N, C-alpha and C positions, 0 to 999 in steps of 0.2 A: 504494500500500500504506500503510495507516494504522498508528499505533503499536501497537494491540492485535494486528494481524495479524503484524507483524514479530516481536513477542515470542513469539507462538504458533509461528511458523515456526522461530524459533531454538530453542525448547524441543523441538519435534518432531524436529529433525535434529541436535540437540546442537551447534548453532553459536552464535556470539556475535551479538548484534544488529547490530554494525557490519558483520559478514560478510553478513548478510541485506540490509542497506541498500546495500552495495556491489553486490550482484546486482540489487536493485530499481532502482537509479539508473544502471545501466550504460548508457553511451552518451549520457547527458543532460548538458546544459550546467550550469555551476555555479549559475546563477540558479535553474534548475529544481530543483536539489538543495536549495537553501535553502528553496524553497517546499514541497517534499515533506516536509522535516524539520520544518516549521512554525517555522522560524527567520526572523524579520524581519531584513533586511539593513540595517545601519547605514551611512548615507551620509557622516556627518561623523566628526570625530576624537574623539568621545566615545562609548565603547562601554560600555553599562550593562546588566548582567543581575542579577537577584535571586538566581539559583541556578545550579548546574551541571546540565546535562542528564545524568541518570544512565544514559542509554543508552550513553554513551561514557566509557570509563575506569573504573577500579576505585575503590572507596572508599579514599581515600589522603590522608595528611596534605598540606595545601596544594593540594588538588585544584583545577584551573583549569577554567573553563567550555569545553566543546568549541565553543560558539558563538564564543568569542574566537579559538580556533585556526582555525576555519572562515573567519573574517574575514581573518586573516593570510594564509591560503592563497588566498583569493579575490583580494585586492588585490596580493599580492606573489609569486605563483607561477602556473604554468599546469599543466593536467592532464598527468600523467606525469612531472612534475619530481621530482627526488630531494630529499627533506627529511631533514635530519640532526637528531636529537633526542639530545643528549649526556647528559641526565639525565631519562630517560623516566618514572620514577616509576610512576604508576598506568596509564600507557598512553593518556592522552587524545589525544596527538598522533598516535600510531600508529592509533588507532581512527578519528579524524577524517580522516586521510589516506586510509584505506581507503574511507570513504564519499565522499570527494571525488576519487578516482582520482589520488592522488599516491603515489609510492613513498616508503617511509620506512625509514630506518636508525635504530633506537633502541637506546640503551645505558643500563644502570643498574647500580649496585653490588649490588642485590638480584636474585640469579639465581632466576628462577621458570620453569623449563623446562616444567612441567606446565600452568600457568595463563597464562603469557606467553612462549611459545617464540619469538615474533618479537622480543623485547627481549633483546639479547645482554648478557652480564655484562661489566662494565667498572668498575674502581675507579680514580678519578682521584686518583692519588698527588700530594698538594700539593707534595711535594719533588721530584718527577720526572714531570712531565706528559708523556704520550705520546698521539698521535693514534690512535684505535682502528680507523679505516678503513684497510684495507690496499689497496695498488695505486694506480693513477692516477686512479681515479674520485673526483670531487669533487662536493660537494652544490651544488644550485641555491639552496637556502634552508636556513639554520640557525635552528632555533627553540630558543632557550636560556632555559629557565625553571628556574633553580637554586633550591634551598631558600633562602628569604629569611633575612637575618641575624636571628638570635634568635627569629624567628617559628616557633612550634611546634617548637622545637629539641628539646624533651623527647619528641616523637613520632617523631623521626628516628633513624637509626642514630647511635650516639655517634661513629663515625668520619667522619660527614658534615661538610659545610662550615658548616652552620647554627650550630654551637656554637663555631666558631673565634673568636678575638679579632677585633676590628674590623680591626686591621692585617693579620692573616693572611687574613681574608676578602677584603679588597680586593686583597691581593697575589695570591691565587688567581685572582680575576677577571682581573686584569691579565695573568697568565701564560696563562690560557685564551684570552683575546682575541688575544694574540700568536700562540699556537699555531693558532687558528682562521684568522687572517689568512694564516699561512704555508701552510695546507693548503686554502685556498679558491681558486676561480677568480676572475678579475677581475670576472666578472658575478655572483658569489655575493652574496646579501643575507643579512643576519642580523636576526632579530627577537629582541631581548633583553627579557625580561619581568622586572620587579622592582618593588619598592615602596620608598617612603621608610621609613626607620626612625628613630624618635625614642624616646628613653628617657623616655616621658611618664608612666609608671606612678607614680601618687601625687605627680606634680609639676605644680603649676599652670603654665599655658602661659607666663606672664611670667618664670618662674624657670628655664625650660629653657635649656641652653647648647648652642652649636654643636658642641662636642667630643663630646657624647653624641648624635650623629646620623650617618646616612648618607643623603644626599639625592640627587636626580636629577643635580645638577651634579657630584657625586663620580663617578657612573657615566659621565657624558659626558666628563669629563676623562680617565678611564682609557681609554675607548673611543677617543677622539681620539689619545691618545698611542700607541696600539697599531695605528694605521693605519686605523681605521674612522671614517667620517664619517656622521653621522645625517642622514636625509632627512625623517623623520616622528617626532613624539612624540605618541602616541595615549594619551589617558586612558581607562583601563579599571578604574575603582575597584572595590575589594572590597566585598562587600555589608555594609552597616551593620547588617543583621539579626543578625549574629553577637553583637552586644552586647545583653544583656538589659535590660529596663526598669529594673531595680534598679541595674545597673552604670552605665547612662546617667545616672540620677538622681544617683548618687554623684559621677560625673565632673563633672556640671554644678555641683553644690554646691562642689566643690573647684577649679572653673575649669580642669579638665584638658581639653586638646584632643587627641582621639584621632586615629588614623591609619587611613584607608581608601584612601588614594591608592595607585594602581598604574599603571605605565606600560608600554606596548609601544613600545620604541624600535627603529625600523627603520634599518638601516645598510648602507652600501656601502663598498667599499674606496676 
C-alpha cells in the first residue's frame, strides 16, 4: 500500500493513517515495515533527517521525527513490547508504535479525549512526582522526550518544565530518572532524547560561558547518579533548515555558533 492509498483509506473510514498502516503491515517483520514506509534504515550512530514524517503525530511544538522513534524501536525493542511515553505531546511515539506493533502507554498534561483518546492525562507535579502506571506491569522500553530547556518555551503550557530555571529543570530530570528506575524492570531500557542548550543568542562563541549551558555531560551525570548506565549515545541532530538565510548570515557576521545537536541516549539499569 503506497502513501496516497493509505491517506484515501483513512479518509474513507474516518481512521488515522497510523491505524491504516498498522493493518497494512500486520504480520510483517520490522525491516519490511521500514521498506513499506519508504524509510531508509540507518546502520550507524548518526541519524539524520531533514523533516518529520507528517503521517505520524500531530502538528506540535518540538515535534520529533517518527523515523527516529522507529529506529529506537527497531534497535532496542521487539514486537509486542510495552513502550512507556511519559510526555506524549503530539503522539508521535504512540503512532509509530502502532505501525511497528508495539504496545504503548502514553501520558500528557494536555487531555484530548476526542483527538487523542489513547494518551491519558497526567500532570507531572515537580514537587511531588508520582508514577502514573498502576499495578505491577512495567515497561520494556521508556522513550522520554521532554520539552527541551528554553527551546520553544513560549509555545508550551506555562506550567510545563521548559520554562523552569536551569536548576529546577535539572532537578526535575533527576527526580524523574529516580522514579523511573524505581518502577522499571531490571531489563527495562530507556531512550532519553534531549539537546545541548547554550545561551548563544547574540553572543559570539568565544564569549560564551559554561554556566549558561546544559550539555550532554550534565544529563549523563544525573542519569548515572540515579542508577542508569548508558550503552549508546546516538547523534540525531535537529534540522538546520529551521534557520533562515538572513539569520544564518547575521550569526556568521557576529561569530555566533548555533545549536542543532540532539542526542538519543540509551540506558540500562
